[in-house]
N, C-alpha and C positions, 0 to 999 in steps of 0.2 A: 476198241482199238481204232485209231483214226485212219481213214483212207486218204490216199493222195493220188494226184495225177501230175505228170511232168509237163512243163512248158517253159518257153523262153519269153521274158517280157522286157519291154523297154523301160529305162529309168533315166534317160538323159533329160535335161531340163526343158528341151524344146518340145518333146513329144513323149510325155510320161504316161505309163499305164500302171505304175506302181507307186505307192506312197508309204513312207516308213512309219507313219502314224505319230510322228513327233513334230512339234511346232518349231523346235530349234535343236541344234547339235549341242550335247552336253559340254559345258565349259572345260577346256583343257584336253578334250578327247583327241583332237587331231594332233596334239603335241605329245601324247602319251606314248610310252614304250610299247604297250600292247598294240595300239593302232599302227605304229610303224612296223612292228613285226608282221601284222596281218597284211599290210601293204607289200612288204618285202616278200612274204610267202606267196601271195597271189601273183606278183610280178615274176617270181622265179619258177613257180610250179603251176600256177593256174588255180582256179577255184575248185576245191576238192568237195566241200560240202555245200550243196545248193541252198539257196534261201528258201524259207517256208512262208507262203503267203495264203491269205484267205480268198474266198470267192470274190469276184468282181462286184463292186457296189452297183445296185440297179440304176442309180441316178447318174453317178459320175463315170461308171465303167472302170474304176480304178481298183486295184488289189491293195490290201493293207499287209505290210510285212509283219508276220507273227514271230519269226526268228531269223536273225541275220542282219540286223540294222547296221552293225559296224562293218560287216563284209560289204554291204551295199555302198557305204560311204567310201570304203577303200577302193572299190571298183570304179567309182566316179572319179576318185583322186587319180587313178591310173588311166582314165580316159575311156573306159568301157561304156557303151551305150545300151547294152542289153545284158541280161543275167539269166542263167538257168535257174529254175525254181521248182519247188514241189508245192502244189496247191492242195490245201486241205479241203476235201469235198464234203466233210461232215461239219455241222455246226457244233463247235466245242466251246464250253463255258469256262474251261480252266485256262490258266496262264500257260501258253504253249512252250515257253522257254524251259519250264520244268519237266516237260515230257519228251524233249528232243534228245536222241542218243548222240553223244559226242564221239569223236574219232577214237576207236580202240587202238591199242598198241600196235596190233598187226596192220590196221589200216594206215597208221602213221608210217610203218615200214614200207608199205606199197606206195605211199605218196612220195617218200624219199627216193625209193627205187625208181619210180617213174621219172622223177626229176633228173636223176643221174643218167638214166637211159636217154633223156632228151639233151644231154650234154652239159647239165649243170654240175659243176664240181662240188665235192663235199665241203671244200674250203669256202666256196661261194655260199653254199647253203648255211654254213656255220656263221658267216658274216651277216647274211640276210636275216636269219632267225635269232641271232645273238645267242647261239648255243655252242658249247665247246665242240670242236671238230671230232674229238674222241667219242663224244656221245652220239654224234651224227653217224659215225662209223659203226657203233654198236647197233643203232637202229637199222642201218643199211644191211648189216649181216645178221639180223635178228633170227632169221629162220634157217640159217645154214646148219645142217646136221640135225634138224628137228623133223621128225616123221610127219607125214600128212595127217594122220589121225590126231596127233597132239596139236598140230596147227589148227585143225578144225574145231577142237575143243576150246582153244584159246582165242578163236577168231574175234569174238565180241567182248573180250575181257581187257582189263587194264592191269598191267604188271610192269615191273622193272626190266629194262633191257639186259640187266645183269643176270636174269633168270636163265637165259638161253645157254650161256657157257656151262652152267651146272647140268642142265638137261642133256646137252649133247655129249656128256661124258657117259651117258647110259644108252643102252640098246633101245630100239623103238618100242618094244613091248613094255619095258620098264618106264620109258618116257610117258606112255599113255597111262599106266597105272599111277604114276606120281601126279600127273596133271589132273586125273579124275579125283584123286584124294584131296588135292589142294582146292579144287573147285567145290567139292562136296563140303569141305570144312570152311569154305569162304575165306581161305588164307593163301592167296597166290603170292607168296613171298620168297625171297632168296634164302632167308634163314630156314624156312620150312623145307625148301628144295635141298638145301645142304644137309639137313637132318635125314631126309629120305635117301639122299646119295650115300651118306655114311652108313645107312642100314641096308644098302643094296649089296647082294652077294656078288662075288667077283665074276661069276659067269654071266651076269647081267650088265657088266660094264663094257665099254667100247675098247677094243684093242688091248694094249698093255696097261690100261688104267687099273690102278689098284684101289681097293677099298680105302677110304679115308681113315687114317689113324688118329685116334683120340688119346691125348696124353693121359697116362695113368690107367688105361683100359687094356687088358691083355687080349690076345687073339681069341681065347676061350670065352671071355666075357663078351667080346664083340659078336661072336657066333650066337651066343645066347640072346643078345640084343636083336640080332637079325631075325631070329626065330620068333621072338616076342613081337617085333614090329610086323612081321608077316601075319601073325595071329590077329593083331589089332586091326590091320588093314582088312583082313577077311571079315572080322566081326563088324567093322565099320560099314562095309558094303552090304552086309546082311541087314543091319539096322537102317541103312539108307533106303533099301528096297521096301522095308516094312513100315517106314515112318509115316508115309501118307495114309495107309490103311489104319494105322494105330490112331492117328489124329482124327480121322473120320469117325472111328469107333468112339473116341472120347467125346466128340461133339454130340453124337447121337445119345450117348449115355447121359451127358450133362442135360440135354433137352428133356429126356425121359424123367430124370430125377427132379428136374424143375417142375414138371407137371404133377408128379405124384406127391411132392412135398407141399403142394398148394391144397391138397385134400386134407381137411381137418381130421377126418377119421384115421387116415394114415398117420398123420402127425401124432395124434393121441395114442395110437397103438404103439408106434415106435418109441414115444416118450416113456410109456409105461413098461415096455418089455425090452427095447434095444436102444437105450439112450446114446451109447457109444456109436452105434451105426448111424443114428440120426445126425450126430455131429459130423461124421465123415461125409454123409450125403450133403449136408449144408456147406461143407468146405468145398466139395466138388462143384456145387451149383454156383458158389460165389467166386470161383476161379475166373479171373479176368483174362488170363492168357494160358494157352496150351503148353507154354514153355515151363510153367511153374509146377 
């Protein structure tokens, strides 16, 4: 895992200590919609995600930008002369762009909230970012009615802002259960949240909220679905807790079988006495993925 330190470096043309590593600006970049959005965002909100730079060159003393070339151009366009940066203190051989974590949905919420607290109106943000004002409001009110535990679980995740209205219909305990299930199944979607909401007992819903009715399903059938959903959730959590140990056991077994099936005496014995078992051993050894 890469280590970083924080610093502010100059990038104005008169006294630069940072170089973007490019000999020229890509054609059409400055006129692109993406570039204009970034310029408008920095102008309205400020720089949210610092640039990432490498260590200073021993000869020139300049840092090379590893991630954030467009943000640096946007800041120059706005007249900034220095930029907050994260400096990678390890020598990395991979392309840094592929390893940088982008803003999560909750980080975007805090960015918009901070801008509004500074006096920037939602309509101005909408115009600056070229995003519908209704979507800005959804992002602004993203965490209203969501318990702290659920927020903590979703902090570094990407999900639709339409997920929050579904979660806030449920009580905190049920919110946490639903978020844990969605994360464990790698499916943080509105449709999954709606399905969980439909299977939520009335005593786990907020206020006068009633369980969602499904056309053609009687209350008795809905009660059965709720019980079955609860059983599935319980079994899923049990499997989740044992999955890591099960995979480790499979890896060890595969390694052991690979060793003994290299022994000619063992192969000869199994071929003569237990050919079916030998075929199963070979199948396990040749498995390329633990998911199969």
